[in-house]
matplotlib code that plots the C-alpha trace (Angstrom):
import matplotlib.pyplot as plt

x = [10.4, 6.9, 7.8, 9.4, 6.7, 7.2, 10.9, 13.2, 14.5, 15.3, 19.0, 20.0, 22.7, 21.2, 22.5, 20.7, 17.4, 17.6, 18.4, 15.3, 13.2, 14.4, 13.7, 10.3, 9.3, 10.6, 8.8, 5.5, 5.9, 6.6, 3.5, 1.4, 2.8, 2.1, -1.5, -1.8, 0.6, -0.4, 3.1, 2.2, 0.1, -3.2, -4.0, -1.1, -2.1, -5.1, -3.0, -0.3, -2.7, -4.5, -1.3, -0.1, -3.4, -3.2, 0.4, -0.6, -3.5, -1.0, 1.1, -2.1, -2.8, 0.7, 0.3, -3.0, -1.5, 1.6, -0.3, -3.0, -5.9, -6.5, -7.4, -10.2, -12.0, -15.3, -15.9, -17.9, -15.1, -12.6, -14.8, -15.2, -11.5, -10.7, -13.2, -11.7, -8.2, -9.3, -12.3, -10.3, -9.4, -12.7, -14.5, -17.2, -14.5, -11.6, -12.8, -11.7, -8.9, -5.3, -4.4, -6.1, -3.5, -6.2, -7.6, -4.2, -3.1, -6.3, -5.5, -1.7, -0.8, 0.7, 4.2, 3.4, 0.1, 1.9, 4.5, 2.1, -0.3, 2.7, 3.7, 0.2, 0.3, 3.7, 2.4, -0.5, 2.0, 2.5, -0.8, 1.1, 4.0, 1.5, -0.1, 3.2, 4.4, 7.3, 8.0, 11.3, 9.5, 6.9, 9.8, 11.2, 7.8, 7.2, 10.5, 9.8, 6.6, 8.2, 11.1, 8.7, 6.6, 9.7, 10.3, 6.8, 7.1, 9.1, 6.9, 6.1, 9.3, 10.4, 9.0, 12.6, 13.6, 10.7, 11.5, 15.1, 13.8, 11.9, 15.0, 17.2, 14.4, 14.1, 17.9, 18.9, 16.3, 16.2, 18.8, 16.2, 13.0, 14.5, 16.7, 13.7, 11.6, 14.0, 14.7, 11.0, 10.7, 13.5, 13.3, 10.2, 10.9, 10.1, 6.6, 4.1, 1.1, 2.0, 1.8, -1.7, -2.9, -1.5, -2.1, -5.3, -8.8, -10.1, -13.7, -13.5, -13.9, -11.9, -8.7, -9.1, -8.6, -5.2, -3.5, -4.3, -5.6, -8.9, -11.6, -14.8, -17.6, -15.4, -12.9, -15.5, -17.8, -14.9, -14.0, -17.6, -18.1, -15.0, -16.2, -19.4, -17.7, -16.9, -13.3, -13.1, -13.8, -11.3, -8.7, -9.5, -8.9, -5.6, -4.5, -5.1, -3.1, -0.1, -0.1, 0.1, 3.2, 4.8, 4.0, 5.4, 8.8, 8.5, 7.3, 10.2, 12.8, 13.6, 14.6, 12.2, 14.2, 16.9, 14.4, 13.0, 11.0, 7.7, 6.4, 2.6, 0.7, -3.0, -5.9, -7.3, -10.3, -8.6, -6.8, -8.5, -7.2, -3.8, -3.5, -4.1, -1.8, 1.0, 0.5, 0.8, 3.9, 5.5, 5.2, 7.3, 9.9, 8.8, 8.3, 6.1, 7.0, 3.9, 4.6, 2.5, 2.1, 4.6, 3.4, 6.4, 7.5, 10.9, 9.5, 6.2, 6.2, 3.3, -0.1, 1.2, 0.4, 3.0, 2.4, -0.8, -3.3, -6.8, -9.4, -8.4, -10.1, -10.0, -8.4, -8.3, -6.1, -3.7, -3.7, -3.0, 0.1, 1.5, 4.4, 5.1, 8.8, 8.9, 9.4, 13.0, 14.0, 17.4, 20.4, 22.1, 19.0, 18.6, 22.2, 21.8, 18.8, 20.7, 23.6, 21.3, 19.6, 23.0, 24.4, 21.3, 21.3, 25.0, 24.7, 21.7, 22.9, 22.6, 19.0, 18.2, 19.2, 16.5, 13.7, 11.4, 9.1, 5.7, 2.3, -0.4, -4.1, -5.7, -9.2, -11.7, -15.3, -14.9, -16.5, -14.0, -12.2, -11.4, -9.3, -9.6, -6.4, -5.3, -2.8, -2.0, -0.7, 3.0, 4.2, 7.7, 9.6, 10.9, 14.3, 12.8, 10.8, 14.1, 15.6, 12.7, 12.9, 16.6, 16.1, 13.6, 15.9, 19.1, 17.4, 15.8, 19.2, 20.6, 17.6, 18.1, 21.8, 20.8, 17.4, 18.0, 15.1, 16.1, 15.8, 12.5, 8.9, 5.4, 1.7, -1.4, -5.0, -8.0, -11.4, -14.2, -15.1, -18.6, -18.8, -19.2, -22.9, -25.9, -24.9, -21.5, -21.8, -22.9, -20.1, -17.6, -18.6, -18.4, -14.8, -13.8, -15.1, -13.3, -10.1, -10.4, -11.3, -10.0, -6.5, -6.0, -8.9, -7.4, -4.0, -5.2, -7.3, -4.7, -2.1, -4.3, -4.0, -0.3, 0.2, -1.5, 0.3, 3.7, 3.2, 2.8, 4.8, 2.5, -0.9, -3.6, -6.1, -9.0, -11.8, -15.4, -18.0, -16.7, -13.5, -10.7, -8.1, -6.1, -2.7, -0.2, 2.0, 5.2, 6.2, 9.6, 10.8, 11.4, 14.6, 13.5, 9.7, 9.8, 11.5, 10.6, 7.5, 6.6, 3.8, 3.7, 0.7, -0.4, -2.4, -3.2, 0.2, 1.7, -1.2, -4.5, -7.1, -6.2, -6.8, -4.2, -1.4, 1.3, 4.5, 7.0, 6.5, 9.2, 9.1, 10.3, 7.3, 4.7, 2.5, -1.0, -3.6, -4.8, -8.1, -10.5, -13.7, -13.5, -10.9, -9.8, -6.0, -4.4, -7.5, -7.9, -10.6, -9.9, -12.4, -11.5, -7.9, -5.9, -2.3, -0.4, 2.6, 5.4, 8.1, 6.6, 6.9, 4.2, 4.4, 1.1, -1.6, -4.8, -8.1, -11.4, -11.5, -11.2, -12.4, -8.9, -6.7, -3.6, -5.1, -5.9, -2.4, -0.9, -3.2, -2.1, 1.6, 1.5, -0.3, 0.1, 3.6, 4.6, 6.4, 8.5, 8.7, 8.2, 7.2, 7.5, 4.9, 6.2, 3.6, 0.8, -1.6, -5.0, -7.3, -9.4, -11.3, -14.8, -16.3, -14.8, -16.0, -19.5, -19.4, -18.5, -21.4, -23.9, -23.2, -22.5, -19.1, -16.9, -15.2, -14.6, -12.7, -9.0, -6.4, -5.6, -9.0, -9.8, -6.7, -8.1, -11.3, -9.9, -6.7, -4.4, -1.4, 1.1, 3.2, 6.5, 8.7, 8.2, 6.8, 10.3, 12.2, 15.3, 15.0, 15.2, 18.1, 16.1, 14.9, 11.1, 9.1, 5.4, 3.7, 4.3, 8.1, 8.7, 11.0, 9.6, 12.1, 10.2, 11.3, 13.3, 13.0, 15.5, 15.1, 15.3, 18.4, 20.2, 20.4, 23.8, 25.4, 23.1, 20.4, 19.0, 17.9, 16.6, 14.0, 11.2, 10.0, 6.4, 4.1, 0.5, -2.0, -4.8, -7.6, -10.0, -13.3, -14.6, -17.7, -15.4, -13.5, -14.0, -11.1, -7.8, -5.9, -2.3, -0.7, 2.1, 5.1, 3.3, 0.4, -2.0, -4.4, -5.5, -8.5, -8.5, -11.5, -14.2, -16.9, -15.9, -16.0, -13.3, -13.4, -10.1, -10.9, -10.4, -11.1, -14.9, -15.4, -14.4, -17.6, -19.9, -20.1, -20.8, -23.5, -25.2, -25.1, -26.7, -29.4, -30.1, -30.3, -32.8, -34.9, -34.8, -35.9, -38.8, -39.9, -39.7, -36.9]
y = [-0.7, 0.2, 0.6, -2.9, -4.9, -8.5, -8.3, -10.3, -8.2, -4.7, -3.9, -7.5, -9.0, -10.7, -14.1, -13.6, -12.6, -15.7, -17.9, -16.6, -17.0, -20.6, -21.4, -19.8, -21.9, -25.1, -24.4, -23.8, -27.1, -29.0, -27.5, -28.8, -32.3, -32.1, -31.6, -34.9, -37.0, -39.6, -39.9, -38.5, -40.2, -39.0, -36.7, -34.8, -35.4, -33.0, -30.4, -30.3, -30.4, -27.4, -25.6, -26.3, -25.1, -21.9, -21.2, -21.8, -19.4, -16.7, -17.4, -17.0, -13.6, -12.4, -13.6, -11.7, -8.5, -8.7, -9.5, -6.9, -9.3, -8.5, -4.9, -6.1, -8.0, -6.6, -5.3, -8.5, -10.7, -8.9, -9.2, -12.9, -13.3, -11.3, -13.3, -16.6, -15.5, -14.9, -17.3, -20.0, -17.7, -15.9, -16.5, -18.7, -21.1, -20.7, -23.4, -26.1, -24.1, -25.4, -21.8, -22.3, -23.9, -25.5, -27.3, -28.2, -29.7, -31.8, -33.2, -33.5, -33.7, -31.0, -30.5, -31.1, -29.2, -26.0, -26.3, -26.9, -24.1, -21.8, -22.9, -22.1, -18.7, -17.9, -19.0, -16.6, -13.8, -14.5, -12.7, -9.4, -10.7, -11.8, -8.4, -6.6, -9.0, -10.4, -13.8, -13.8, -13.7, -16.3, -18.5, -18.5, -19.5, -22.1, -23.7, -23.6, -25.6, -28.0, -28.6, -29.5, -31.6, -33.6, -34.6, -36.1, -38.2, -40.9, -41.1, -38.8, -36.9, -35.9, -32.4, -31.3, -31.7, -29.5, -27.0, -26.9, -26.1, -23.1, -21.9, -21.8, -20.4, -17.4, -17.1, -17.5, -15.1, -12.4, -10.5, -10.5, -9.8, -7.6, -5.6, -4.9, -4.0, -1.3, 0.0, 0.4, 2.7, 4.9, 5.0, 6.7, 5.1, 1.7, 2.7, 0.3, 1.8, 5.4, 4.4, 2.9, 6.1, 8.5, 6.5, 4.5, 5.9, 6.5, 6.9, 3.2, 1.1, -1.7, 0.1, -1.0, -4.6, -3.8, -3.8, -7.4, -6.7, -8.0, -5.6, -5.2, -2.7, -0.6, 0.1, 0.3, 2.5, 4.8, 5.3, 5.9, 8.4, 10.3, 10.3, 12.0, 14.8, 18.2, 18.7, 21.5, 19.1, 16.6, 19.4, 20.4, 16.9, 16.7, 20.1, 19.4, 16.2, 17.7, 21.0, 19.1, 17.4, 20.6, 22.5, 19.6, 20.3, 24.0, 23.5, 21.2, 23.3, 20.7, 21.6, 20.0, 21.5, 18.8, 16.0, 14.6, 11.5, 11.3, 7.9, 7.8, 5.1, 4.5, 2.1, 1.5, 3.6, 7.0, 7.3, 10.6, 12.2, 10.6, 11.8, 15.4, 14.9, 13.8, 17.0, 19.0, 17.1, 17.6, 21.4, 20.9, 19.0, 15.6, 12.5, 9.7, 6.1, 4.0, 0.3, -2.6, -3.8, -6.8, -10.2, -12.4, -13.9, -12.3, -8.8, -8.9, -7.6, -9.3, -7.9, -4.3, -3.0, -0.5, 0.7, 0.5, -2.2, -3.4, -5.2, -7.9, -11.0, -12.5, -10.9, -14.2, -15.6, -12.7, -13.1, -16.8, -16.3, -13.2, -15.2, -17.7, -16.7, -18.8, -21.8, -20.9, -17.7, -18.1, -15.8, -16.8, -15.8, -12.6, -11.6, -12.5, -10.1, -7.3, -7.7, -7.3, -4.2, -2.6, -3.4, -2.0, 1.2, 1.7, 1.1, 3.5, 6.1, 9.1, 8.1, 7.3, 10.8, 12.1, 10.3, 12.9, 10.5, 8.9, 10.6, 8.2, 8.1, 5.8, 4.4, 3.4, 2.1, -1.7, -3.8, -4.4, -7.6, -9.8, -12.8, -16.4, -17.7, -21.0, -23.3, -24.6, -21.2, -20.7, -18.7, -17.5, -19.1, -16.8, -17.0, -16.1, -13.2, -11.8, -12.2, -10.5, -7.6, -7.4, -7.3, -4.5, -2.5, -3.0, -2.6, 0.6, 1.9, 1.1, 2.8, 5.9, 6.0, 6.6, 8.2, 10.5, 11.1, 14.7, 15.3, 13.5, 14.1, 12.7, 13.3, 11.2, 11.8, 9.4, 8.9, 6.4, 3.5, 2.5, -0.4, 2.3, 2.3, 3.7, 7.2, 6.8, 9.9, 12.1, 10.7, 11.3, 15.0, 15.3, 13.9, 16.4, 19.1, 17.7, 17.5, 21.2, 22.7, 26.2, 25.5, 29.0, 28.5, 25.3, 26.7, 29.5, 27.3, 24.6, 27.2, 28.0, 24.4, 24.2, 27.3, 25.5, 22.3, 23.9, 24.8, 21.2, 18.4, 15.7, 15.2, 13.0, 11.2, 9.6, 7.5, 7.4, 4.7, 1.3, 2.9, 2.0, 4.5, 6.1, 7.3, 10.0, 11.2, 12.9, 16.0, 17.4, 20.4, 23.6, 25.4, 28.6, 28.8, 32.0, 30.2, 26.6, 24.4, 20.8, 20.2, 20.5, 22.5, 20.2, 21.7, 20.3, 19.5, 16.0, 14.7, 15.6, 16.6, 19.3, 18.8, 17.6, 18.7, 16.1, 15.4, 12.8, 12.0, 11.5, 7.8, 7.9, 8.9, 7.9, 5.3, 3.8, 2.0, 2.8, 1.2, 1.6, -0.4, -0.8, 0.3, -0.5, -0.6, -1.4, -3.1, -5.3, -4.8, -4.9, -5.1, -3.9, -3.3, -2.6, -1.7, -1.1, 1.2, 1.5, 4.1, 4.7, 1.1, -1.5, -4.1, -5.9, -6.1, -7.9, -7.6, -9.5, -10.6, -14.3, -16.6, -17.8, -15.2, -16.7, -15.9, -12.4, -11.7, -13.2, -11.1, -7.9, -9.0, -9.8, -6.8, -4.0, -4.7, -6.3, -9.1, -6.7, -7.8, -4.2, -0.9, 2.6, 5.3, 7.2, 9.9, 11.5, 13.7, 15.5, 15.4, 18.5, 17.7, 17.5, 17.9, 14.6, 13.1, 14.2, 12.9, 9.5, 9.6, 11.0, 8.3, 5.6, 4.9, 5.6, 2.2, 2.4, 5.7, 5.3, 6.1, 9.2, 10.7, 8.8, 10.1, 13.6, 12.7, 12.4, 11.9, 9.3, 7.4, 5.9, 2.9, 2.5, 5.1, 8.8, 11.0, 12.3, 9.0, 9.3, 13.1, 14.1, 16.5, 18.6, 21.8, 22.2, 25.3, 25.9, 28.8, 31.1, 30.7, 28.5, 25.5, 22.1, 20.4, 17.2, 15.0, 12.4, 10.0, 7.9, 5.0, 7.0, 8.8, 5.4, 6.0, 7.7, 4.6, 1.7, 2.4, -1.2, -0.4, 3.1, 2.3, -0.2, 0.4, 0.8, 3.5, 2.7, 5.3, 4.3, 6.9, 7.2, 8.7, 11.8, 10.0, 7.6, 10.5, 11.9, 14.3, 15.5, 17.8, 19.1, 19.3, 21.8, 21.3, 23.3, 20.9, 23.2, 21.3, 22.9, 21.1, 20.9, 18.5, 17.5, 14.9, 14.9, 18.7, 21.3, 23.6, 25.5, 29.2, 29.9, 26.4, 26.3, 26.8, 23.1, 22.1, 23.7, 20.7, 18.5, 20.8, 21.0, 17.2, 16.8, 19.4, 17.6, 14.3, 15.8, 16.9, 13.5, 11.9, 14.4, 13.5, 9.8, 9.3]
z = [-23.5, -24.6, -28.3, -28.2, -26.3, -27.1, -28.0, -25.8, -24.0, -25.3, -25.3, -24.9, -27.3, -30.4, -29.2, -25.9, -27.6, -29.9, -26.8, -25.0, -28.1, -28.6, -25.0, -25.2, -28.2, -26.7, -23.4, -25.2, -27.2, -24.0, -22.3, -25.1, -24.7, -20.9, -21.5, -23.4, -21.4, -18.7, -17.2, -13.7, -11.1, -9.8, -8.1, -9.6, -13.3, -13.2, -11.4, -14.1, -17.0, -15.5, -14.9, -18.4, -19.8, -17.8, -19.0, -22.7, -22.3, -21.3, -24.5, -26.5, -24.9, -25.8, -29.4, -29.7, -28.4, -30.6, -33.8, -33.1, -32.9, -29.2, -30.1, -32.3, -29.5, -28.3, -24.8, -24.1, -25.3, -23.2, -20.1, -20.7, -21.1, -18.0, -15.9, -17.2, -16.1, -12.5, -12.1, -10.3, -7.4, -7.1, -3.7, -5.3, -6.7, -4.3, -1.9, -4.5, -6.2, -6.1, -5.3, -1.9, 0.3, 2.4, -0.6, -2.0, 1.3, 1.4, -2.0, -2.0, 1.7, 3.9, 2.5, -1.2, -1.0, 0.3, -2.5, -5.4, -4.1, -4.2, -7.7, -8.9, -7.3, -8.9, -12.3, -11.9, -11.8, -15.5, -16.3, -15.9, -18.2, -20.9, -21.1, -21.1, -23.8, -21.9, -23.4, -21.5, -18.2, -19.4, -20.4, -16.9, -15.5, -18.1, -17.4, -13.7, -14.2, -16.6, -14.2, -11.3, -13.7, -14.7, -11.1, -10.9, -14.1, -12.4, -9.3, -6.4, -5.5, -2.0, -1.1, -0.3, -4.0, -5.1, -2.4, -3.7, -7.2, -5.8, -3.9, -7.0, -9.1, -6.7, -6.2, -9.9, -11.2, -8.6, -10.6, -13.4, -11.5, -8.8, -11.3, -13.5, -10.6, -9.4, -12.9, -13.8, -10.8, -12.1, -15.9, -17.5, -20.9, -19.4, -18.3, -19.9, -18.0, -18.9, -22.6, -22.0, -20.2, -22.8, -26.0, -25.6, -26.2, -22.7, -24.1, -25.0, -21.9, -23.5, -22.5, -18.9, -20.0, -21.7, -18.2, -17.5, -14.0, -12.7, -13.6, -11.7, -11.5, -9.3, -12.1, -14.8, -12.6, -11.7, -15.3, -16.3, -13.5, -14.4, -18.0, -16.9, -15.0, -16.6, -17.7, -15.2, -12.3, -13.6, -13.8, -10.3, -9.0, -10.9, -9.8, -6.1, -6.5, -8.3, -6.4, -3.2, -4.5, -5.6, -2.4, -0.4, -1.8, -1.1, 2.5, 3.3, 1.6, -1.0, -4.6, -7.1, -10.0, -9.4, -10.1, -13.3, -12.4, -10.5, -9.3, -10.0, -8.1, -8.5, -8.9, -12.4, -13.4, -12.7, -16.0, -17.0, -13.8, -14.2, -17.8, -16.7, -13.8, -16.1, -18.1, -14.9, -13.8, -17.2, -16.6, -13.4, -15.5, -14.3, -16.4, -15.0, -14.0, -13.5, -12.8, -11.8, -8.2, -7.9, -8.8, -8.1, -4.8, -5.4, -5.5, -3.4, 0.1, 1.8, 0.8, 0.1, -3.3, -4.6, -8.2, -10.2, -9.5, -10.4, -8.2, -5.8, -7.2, -3.7, -0.7, 1.2, -1.6, -1.3, 2.5, 2.2, 0.1, 1.8, 3.3, 0.5, 0.7, 3.9, 1.6, 0.9, 2.8, 4.4, 5.0, 1.8, -0.3, 1.7, 1.0, -2.7, -2.9, -1.1, -3.5, -6.4, -4.9, -4.2, -7.7, -9.5, -7.6, -8.1, -11.8, -11.9, -9.3, -11.6, -12.5, -8.9, -7.9, -10.3, -8.5, -6.8, -4.9, -5.1, -5.9, -4.8, -5.6, -3.0, -3.2, -0.5, -0.2, -0.5, 2.2, 5.1, 5.0, 8.0, 6.9, 7.9, 9.4, 7.8, 9.3, 5.7, 4.5, 4.4, 7.4, 8.5, 11.3, 14.0, 12.3, 8.9, 10.5, 11.7, 8.2, 6.5, 8.9, 8.4, 4.6, 4.8, 7.0, 4.9, 1.6, 2.9, 3.9, 0.4, -1.3, 0.9, 0.0, -3.7, -3.3, -0.3, 2.1, 2.6, -1.2, -2.0, -1.1, -1.8, -1.9, -1.3, -2.1, -1.9, -3.7, -3.3, -5.6, -6.6, -4.1, -1.4, -2.1, -4.1, -3.2, -4.8, -7.1, -4.2, -1.9, -4.7, -5.0, -1.2, -1.2, -3.9, -1.6, 1.4, -0.6, -1.5, 1.9, 2.9, 4.0, 5.4, 7.8, 9.1, 9.3, 11.6, 13.9, 14.1, 15.1, 18.2, 19.2, 18.6, 20.7, 23.6, 23.1, 23.0, 26.6, 27.6, 29.2, 28.0, 26.3, 28.0, 25.8, 27.5, 25.9, 27.0, 27.3, 26.1, 24.7, 27.2, 25.8, 28.6, 27.4, 28.2, 25.3, 26.4, 24.4, 23.5, 25.5, 23.6, 24.2, 22.4, 22.4, 20.4, 17.4, 18.0, 18.0, 18.8, 16.4, 12.6, 11.2, 8.4, 5.6, 2.2, 0.6, 0.8, 2.9, 1.3, 2.7, 5.3, 9.0, 11.4, 13.6, 14.5, 16.4, 17.1, 20.8, 23.4, 24.0, 27.6, 29.6, 27.0, 28.8, 28.6, 26.6, 23.1, 22.2, 19.2, 18.8, 15.1, 12.6, 9.0, 8.4, 5.1, 3.8, 6.9, 9.6, 13.3, 16.1, 19.6, 18.7, 21.9, 22.2, 25.5, 25.7, 28.2, 27.6, 24.2, 23.1, 22.4, 25.2, 24.7, 22.0, 21.0, 19.1, 19.1, 15.5, 16.3, 19.1, 19.8, 21.6, 19.9, 16.5, 17.6, 18.8, 15.6, 13.4, 15.2, 15.2, 11.5, 10.2, 12.7, 14.1, 10.8, 12.6, 14.7, 18.4, 19.3, 17.6, 19.1, 19.0, 16.0, 15.8, 17.8, 16.0, 16.4, 13.4, 12.9, 9.7, 11.2, 7.7, 6.7, 10.0, 9.4, 5.8, 7.2, 9.6, 7.1, 4.5, 7.1, 5.6, 8.7, 8.7, 4.9, 5.1, 4.2, 6.8, 4.8, 5.6, 8.8, 10.5, 10.1, 12.0, 15.5, 17.4, 15.9, 16.9, 14.4, 15.4, 13.6, 12.1, 12.6, 9.9, 9.3, 8.9, 6.7, 6.7, 10.3, 9.7, 7.2, 8.8, 8.6, 9.5, 10.2, 8.2, 11.2, 10.8, 13.8, 13.3, 14.1, 16.4, 17.4, 14.5, 16.4, 19.2, 21.2, 18.7, 15.4, 16.8, 16.5, 12.8, 13.3, 14.7, 13.7, 11.1, 11.4, 14.9, 14.0, 11.4, 11.0, 7.4, 8.6, 9.8, 10.6, 11.8, 14.2, 14.8, 17.7, 16.4, 18.1, 19.5, 21.5, 23.1, 26.6, 26.6, 25.1, 27.3, 27.5, 30.9, 31.6, 33.9, 36.5, 36.4, 34.6, 32.4, 29.1, 27.6, 23.8, 23.3, 25.7, 24.9, 21.2, 20.9, 20.4, 23.5, 23.2, 22.5, 18.8, 17.7, 18.1, 14.4, 14.0, 15.8, 13.2, 10.9, 13.9, 15.2, 11.7, 11.5, 14.9, 14.0, 10.8, 12.7, 15.1, 12.1, 10.6, 13.8, 14.2, 10.7, 11.4, 9.0]

ax = plt.figure().add_subplot(projection="3d")
ax.plot(x, y, z, "-o")
ax.set_aspect("equal")
plt.show()
């Protein structure tokens, strides 16, 4: 597709291309008329003029890119243009933006305000289409706006008629948006972003604006910092990332040679590392797919970003519109989407079998975000929640039918962005060190812990001080301890950095309370998050983010349980990376650490699916040759008879920091208690080396206090 950007669309019959071009030209002409007309009543007239102006601005961007004039713009001009595209939803302007459902409702009334705020949000998805030169997609959005506008020319229509337009827009075009969304994850030749990474001059900061994403000092600062690093350091970063991917296949006994496609996901600014990673992957026989995080209501899944992305212009805006699908989601629409998913994968089944899995570069360091709950935002009804969950489950089953879990793998690595603070460069170097710690040392120490845990019936985790954690985690029973083990010894492969052992607990017998004073999960902050488990299942939950307890429960339900009425404890793990923990304390960035690193800095509990979902039957071994047998639980085993009940399509890690821990101990059937950690320190013989970073930190802290620092 990259060589034909702006053509409509590649591979389509000439009559279809001409039809799209004609429709596009007509829609642009109509938008220009709309800007000058007075055929709609106030307060709607200003809204439609503003929307038409925005849509016309996108057509101008496409024209500039296609005729080459965009590439002649200066950095300052590109920055001004980028800011203009996103200005209306930035925090300083959002209060009176039509994209803000609260403001739209205050202007247009409850029903119409929600509808028109959604329309504005959907039109903003056109930014991506403009920069990828997709006039076909822009035509669809232009026509949607015009169709709604036409209903207002004869007076104020009933909200139901506008809602009906949105329903058929989503239903009619899901075979376009959803088909392309799946195919761009499978076919390397359709990778717009890969072309930018490989072909643009990465010494020229203007390349960042070619993506069309919102660009801040985080993206610019990251690119500048990487430009300042020696090539040797950049290669080291890329090598750790790609080697983790390769070793992940080896450690799980999967054949990478059967695959030809790697799914690279990252945040803008890391193009130098991504370019080197592409070269490494090509040596493994893998071509990259790099696609944009979804921008249409048809393809978005809440706030989750899957693909490449820039800065969030306003996280509150994204939170407000995470459930816009509620305007039209019903069973017929869900089945329509599933039919499209099934058809696309069947048509592309040979290519789907070539998909090796995602390789993700995460970022961290932004200020934690705690959203405002707005009654004006679209939210699912209970029936729609059930439909949404059913869609996730059934689409996941279809995907796994063509991209088999037992044949794919992944890797994840994380780096900070400049927003983390003045010590950004120093923190960045520290993270590189953390990501390249001695895996052999951790492998040996962690095996000592596993040997103790394999003797146990359950693990008891107890918080101290204000931490109310008191939970017993039931462990699988080993039939042959000489050949089997309960915990996986996790070193730096798919999950970078090193530093954890983990298992899938037995649900029956797992009881208690999990509490953490402050945690940052999937870009959202939680205060006093508390989950209660009975028989390994969440039975109660709350936090203290809001004054209203109902809002607290809804916040946890929406974003931790992901609307499921219940989630099981899919994983219990003990993080051993005290070096990462000390770095968090040293730079006072504990709450900014991503789950990927934070989960290595204390015991963590994952709610949702196990770490082995969709690949439970693959035999996995620790470095000492013992087979890991704790990969299932009583819920995941339902996959053989009813997959919809076996999987939840989510897995969220919640970590208790060392300083909030009183004790972690394993209790045997005979009642013997083997203490692993006490007062935040590793006390099991053979694991004391893990305390060294903690002790150095405390000693340095004493020195700073003595010097009055």
